[in-house]
C-alpha positions as CSV (number, residue, x, y, z in Angstrom):
1,M,43.0,272.5,85.5
2,R,43.2,271.8,81.8
3,S,43.2,275.5,81.0
4,E,46.2,276.0,83.3
5,N,48.1,273.2,81.6
6,L,47.3,274.7,78.2
7,A,48.4,278.1,79.3
8,R,51.7,276.7,80.7
9,V,52.3,274.9,77.4
10,L,51.6,278.0,75.4
11,G,53.9,280.0,77.7
12,A,56.6,277.5,77.3
13,G,56.3,277.7,73.5
14,L,56.6,281.5,73.6
15,G,59.6,281.1,75.8
16,V,61.3,278.8,73.3
17,V,60.7,281.2,70.5
18,G,61.9,284.2,72.5
19,G,65.0,282.3,73.7
20,F,65.8,281.2,70.1
21,L,65.5,284.7,68.7
22,L,67.5,286.2,71.6
23,G,70.3,283.6,70.9
24,Y,70.1,284.2,67.2
25,F,70.6,288.0,67.5
26,M,73.4,287.4,70.0
27,V,75.3,285.1,67.6
28,R,75.0,287.7,64.8
29,G,76.6,290.3,67.0
30,I,79.7,288.4,68.1
31,S,82.7,286.8,66.3
32,S,82.2,283.7,64.3
33,A,84.8,281.9,66.4
34,H,82.3,281.3,69.1
35,P,80.0,278.2,68.8
36,G,76.7,279.9,67.7
37,W,74.6,276.7,68.1
38,A,75.6,276.4,71.7
39,I,74.6,280.0,72.5
40,I,71.3,279.6,70.7
41,G,70.6,276.2,72.4
42,L,71.4,277.7,75.8
43,T,69.1,280.8,75.4
44,T,66.3,278.5,74.0
45,L,66.6,276.2,77.1
46,E,66.6,279.2,79.4
47,G,63.5,280.7,77.7
48,L,61.7,277.3,78.0
49,I,62.5,276.9,81.7
50,F,61.7,280.5,82.7
51,A,58.5,280.6,80.7
52,Y,57.3,277.2,82.0
53,L,57.9,278.2,85.7
54,G,56.7,281.8,85.4
55,T,53.5,281.2,83.5
56,P,51.4,280.3,86.6
57,Y,52.4,283.6,88.3
58,V,51.7,285.6,85.2
59,L,48.3,283.8,84.9
60,G,47.5,284.4,88.6
61,G,48.4,288.1,88.3
62,W,46.2,288.4,85.2
63,R,43.2,286.9,87.0
64,K,43.6,289.3,89.9
65,F,43.8,292.2,87.5
66,N,40.8,291.0,85.5
67,F,38.7,290.5,88.6
68,R,39.6,293.9,90.0
69,L,38.9,295.5,86.6
70,T,35.4,293.8,86.4
71,A,34.6,294.5,90.1
72,T,35.5,298.2,90.0
73,P,32.4,300.3,89.4
74,L,32.4,302.5,86.3
75,P,32.5,305.8,88.2
76,D,35.6,304.7,90.0
77,M,37.3,303.7,86.8
78,L,36.5,307.1,85.2
79,S,37.7,308.9,88.2
80,G,41.0,306.9,88.2
81,L,41.4,307.6,84.4
82,M,40.9,311.3,85.0
83,G,43.5,311.2,87.8
84,M,46.0,309.4,85.5
85,I,45.5,312.1,82.8
86,V,46.1,314.9,85.3
87,G,49.2,313.1,86.5
88,L,50.5,312.8,82.9
89,V,49.8,316.5,82.3
90,I,51.8,317.5,85.4
91,A,54.6,315.1,84.2
92,V,54.7,316.8,80.8
93,L,54.9,320.2,82.4
94,I,57.8,319.2,84.7
95,G,59.5,317.3,81.8
96,V,60.0,320.6,79.9
97,F,62.4,321.7,82.5
98,V,64.3,318.4,83.0
99,R,64.9,317.3,79.4
100,D,68.0,319.4,79.0
101,L,69.6,317.8,82.1
102,P,71.8,314.7,81.9
103,Y,69.5,311.6,81.3
104,G,66.6,314.1,81.1
105,Y,64.5,311.9,78.9
106,G,64.9,308.9,81.2
107,V,64.0,311.0,84.2
108,S,60.9,312.4,82.3
109,A,59.7,308.9,81.5
110,V,60.1,307.7,85.1
111,L,58.4,310.8,86.4
112,A,55.5,310.3,83.9
113,L,55.0,306.7,85.1
114,L,55.1,307.6,88.8
115,L,52.7,310.6,88.4
116,A,50.3,308.6,86.3
117,V,50.1,305.8,88.8
118,Q,49.8,308.3,91.7
119,G,47.1,310.2,89.9
120,A,45.1,307.1,89.2
121,S,45.4,306.0,92.8
122,V,44.2,309.4,94.1
123,G,41.3,309.3,91.6
124,L,40.2,305.9,92.8
125,T,40.5,306.4,96.5
126,R,39.3,310.1,96.7
127,R,36.5,310.1,94.2
128,A,33.8,311.2,96.7
129,E,36.0,314.0,98.1
130,L,36.9,315.2,94.6
131,M,33.3,315.1,93.5
132,A,32.3,317.1,96.6
133,L,35.1,319.6,96.0
134,F,34.3,320.4,92.4
135,F,30.5,319.7,92.2
136,G,29.4,320.2,95.8
137,R,28.3,317.6,98.3
138,D,25.3,315.5,97.5
139,K,22.4,316.6,99.8
140,D,21.0,313.1,100.0
141,S,24.2,311.6,101.1
142,S,24.5,313.9,104.1
143,N,21.3,312.5,105.5
144,H,22.7,309.1,105.9
145,R,23.8,308.2,109.5
146,V,26.5,305.9,107.9
147,P,27.9,307.3,104.6
148,A,29.4,303.9,103.6
149,L,29.9,300.3,104.9
150,L,33.3,298.7,105.0
151,L,33.0,295.0,104.5
152,D,35.5,292.5,105.9
153,T,36.2,288.9,104.8
154,S,34.0,287.2,107.4
155,V,30.8,289.0,106.3
156,I,31.6,288.4,102.6
157,I,32.2,284.7,103.1
158,D,29.1,284.4,105.3
159,G,27.0,285.4,102.2
160,R,24.0,286.8,104.0
161,I,25.0,290.3,103.0
162,L,23.9,289.5,99.5
163,D,20.3,288.6,100.5
164,I,20.1,291.6,102.9
165,A,21.4,294.0,100.2
166,K,18.8,292.7,97.7
167,T,16.0,293.7,100.0
168,G,17.0,297.4,99.7
169,F,17.6,298.0,103.5
170,L,21.2,299.0,102.8
171,D,21.0,302.2,100.8
172,M,24.6,303.2,101.3
173,P,27.7,302.2,99.3
174,L,29.3,298.9,100.3
175,I,33.1,299.4,100.2
176,I,35.7,296.6,99.7
177,L,39.3,297.5,100.2
178,S,41.9,296.1,97.9
179,S,43.7,294.5,100.9
180,V,40.5,292.7,101.8
181,L,40.2,291.5,98.2
182,R,43.8,290.2,98.3
183,E,43.2,288.4,101.6
184,L,40.1,286.8,100.1
185,Q,42.1,285.8,97.0
186,T,44.7,284.2,99.3
187,V,42.1,282.2,101.1
188,A,40.6,281.1,97.8
189,D,44.1,279.9,96.7
190,S,44.8,278.1,100.0
191,A,46.0,274.5,100.0
192,D,43.4,273.6,102.7
193,V,40.2,272.4,101.1
194,T,37.9,274.1,103.6
195,R,39.6,277.5,103.4
196,R,39.7,277.3,99.6
197,R,36.0,276.6,99.5
198,R,35.3,279.5,101.8
199,G,37.4,281.8,99.8
200,R,35.7,280.9,96.5
201,R,32.3,281.3,98.1
202,G,33.3,284.8,99.1
203,L,34.4,285.6,95.5
204,D,31.1,284.2,94.2
205,V,29.2,286.4,96.6
206,L,31.0,289.5,95.4
207,T,30.3,288.5,91.8
208,D,26.6,288.1,92.4
209,M,26.5,291.4,94.3
210,Q,28.2,293.1,91.4
211,K,25.5,291.9,89.0
212,E,22.7,293.4,91.2
213,P,21.9,296.9,89.9
214,A,20.4,297.8,93.3
215,I,23.6,297.2,95.2
216,D,26.3,299.9,95.2
217,L,29.4,297.8,95.5
218,Q,32.7,299.6,95.3
219,V,36.3,298.3,95.3
220,T,38.6,300.9,96.7
221,E,42.4,301.1,96.9
222,D,43.9,301.4,100.3
223,D,44.9,305.0,101.1
224,A,47.6,303.7,103.4
225,P,49.9,300.6,103.4
226,V,48.8,297.7,105.4
227,T,51.0,297.4,108.5
228,G,50.3,294.7,111.0
229,D,46.9,293.1,111.4
230,I,44.3,293.5,108.7
231,D,41.6,294.2,111.4
232,N,43.6,297.1,112.7
233,H,44.0,298.4,109.2
234,L,40.2,298.2,108.6
235,V,39.5,300.1,111.9
236,R,42.0,302.8,111.0
237,T,40.6,303.2,107.5
238,A,37.0,303.4,108.8
239,K,37.8,305.9,111.5
240,R,39.8,308.1,109.0
241,R,37.0,308.0,106.4
242,G,34.0,308.2,108.8
243,W,32.7,304.8,107.5
244,A,31.1,302.0,109.5
245,I,32.3,298.4,109.5
246,M,30.1,295.4,108.8
247,T,31.5,292.2,110.2
248,N,30.7,288.9,111.9
249,D,34.1,288.8,113.7
250,F,33.7,289.2,117.5
251,N,37.2,290.6,118.1
252,L,37.0,293.1,115.2
253,N,33.6,294.1,116.6
254,R,35.0,294.9,120.0
255,I,38.1,296.7,118.7
256,A,36.1,298.9,116.4
257,R,33.6,299.9,119.1
258,L,36.5,300.7,121.5
259,E,38.0,303.0,118.7
260,G,34.6,304.7,118.3
261,V,33.8,303.2,114.9
262,A,30.2,302.2,114.2
263,V,29.8,298.5,113.7
264,L,27.0,296.6,112.0
265,N,27.0,292.9,113.0
266,L,24.9,290.4,111.0
267,N,24.7,288.0,114.0
268,E,23.2,290.8,116.1
269,L,20.8,291.6,113.3
270,A,19.7,288.0,113.0
271,Q,19.3,287.9,116.8
272,A,17.1,291.0,116.8
273,M,14.9,289.6,114.0
274,R,14.0,286.5,115.9
275,P,10.3,286.5,116.9
276,V,9.7,287.5,120.5
277,A,7.6,285.1,122.6
278,I,5.1,286.7,124.9
279,P,4.3,285.2,128.3
280,G,1.0,283.3,128.1
281,E,1.5,282.5,124.4
282,E,1.5,278.9,123.3
283,I,4.4,277.4,121.4
284,V,5.1,274.0,119.8
285,V,8.4,272.5,120.9
286,T,10.1,269.1,120.9
287,V,11.6,268.1,124.2
288,A,15.0,266.9,123.1
289,R,17.0,266.4,126.3
290,E,16.9,266.8,130.1
291,G,17.5,270.1,131.8
292,K,19.9,271.0,134.5
293,E,17.2,271.2,137.2
294,P,15.2,268.2,138.3
295,G,12.2,267.6,136.1
296,Q,13.2,270.1,133.4
297,G,13.2,269.3,129.7
298,V,15.0,271.3,127.0
299,G,14.0,271.9,123.4
300,S,14.4,274.6,120.8
301,L,12.4,276.5,118.3
302,D,13.0,276.4,114.5
303,D,15.1,279.6,114.8
304,G,17.4,278.0,117.4
305,T,15.9,279.7,120.5
306,M,16.3,277.5,123.6
307,V,13.1,276.5,125.4
308,V,13.2,275.2,129.0
309,V,10.1,273.2,129.8
310,Q,9.3,272.9,133.5
311,N,8.1,269.4,134.3
312,G,9.0,268.3,130.8
313,R,11.5,265.6,131.6
314,R,8.8,263.0,131.4
315,L,8.0,264.2,127.9
316,L,11.3,263.5,126.3
317,N,11.3,263.0,122.5
318,Q,7.8,264.3,122.3
319,T,6.4,267.3,120.4
320,I,4.2,269.2,122.8
321,T,2.3,272.5,123.2
322,A,3.8,274.6,125.9
323,V,2.7,277.9,127.5
324,V,5.4,280.6,127.8
325,T,6.0,281.8,131.4
326,S,8.9,284.1,130.9
327,V,11.6,285.2,128.4
328,I,15.2,286.0,129.4
329,Q,17.7,287.8,127.2
330,T,21.3,286.5,127.7
331,S,24.6,287.2,125.9
332,A,24.1,283.9,124.0
333,G,20.6,284.8,122.9
334,R,17.0,284.5,124.1
335,M,15.9,281.8,126.5
336,I,12.2,280.9,126.9
337,F,10.8,279.2,130.0
338,A,7.5,277.4,129.5
339,E,5.2,274.8,131.0
340,P,3.3,272.0,129.3
341,A,-0.2,273.1,128.3
342,G,-3.6,271.3,128.5
343,A,-3.8,267.6,129.2
344,E,0.0,267.4,129.1
345,T,0.2,269.1,132.5
346,R,-1.9,266.4,134.1
347,R,0.0,263.5,135.4
348,P,-1.5,260.1,134.6
349,P,-3.3,258.5,137.7
350,A,-1.4,256.0,139.6
351,R,-2.3,252.4,139.0
352,V,-3.8,250.6,142.0
353,K,-2.8,247.0,142.3
354,P,-6.0,244.9,142.5
355,R,-6.8,243.0,145.7
356,E,-6.3,239.3,145.4
357,E,-9.5,237.4,146.1
358,S,-9.3,234.9,148.8
359,A,-9.7,231.4,147.9
């Protein structure tokens, strides 16, 4: 917060100096009959106001540019630089023929700017295709079932992708579109505290992933403008490029599968990695509440798997050893049915009221 206030003060100071110089040179170029001090004071005040109000936007744009610059891998930066050079060369060749036309130099300058930006964009977004065109396709990359993984905001904010990528199981490039990065930046700048915390967590995850040498993280420009929902844009991009999508979003998962796009879901991975209980195996579970059926007790394992204990209602709030009888896989996860083991299965004997002795 202090740095933002300092930047705003410095920006206001530069605005005052710029406004004063502008007014001074304006006064020198007009007749002395006009009140020069009034013009200088007006331009100075305008410079102060515009600089004070515009400094936060300039600072936010610089932060986004700096983050994108540091998050972009070096091969992508070199590819974008080469594309910009090619665009400038083409602009120079075209400029030879348009300089003699009216406003030829202005047209040449605009053309050079447009072709440089377009060349850099093509170099960033089409690096793999250009490398395959000029140097041949990498033999190792053709063996991958999924050439690259497209990450969405939900899986970035979740954070588990960082730990999974560290293990080395993901040996393909992890792609982040610039539109996803902008959406994450919007969430991080939200006025809502919860959304802002989630957005900043996602940015921290990306920063940590960038520092890991074993993780191939790439920030790629969108090859098409974002029209409509960002989820549909991700699906169209993945389908066009032949990539897969990694997400935790249920709706995006369904849409992508309907479109024929491969989807990797971290929740499904976590579900598949849960240990499988075998019938006859003993487990330790705490009976936390009553079940739906008479006499049932319900507990859960450490990984969240629900355990239904038959005849476990009388053992509420107790940690017992139970024997697995069956395992059922449902859409919500695994459900284990078990019975109390050992002495816990034996009911305590009924107490017999002693017979009163006759007097």
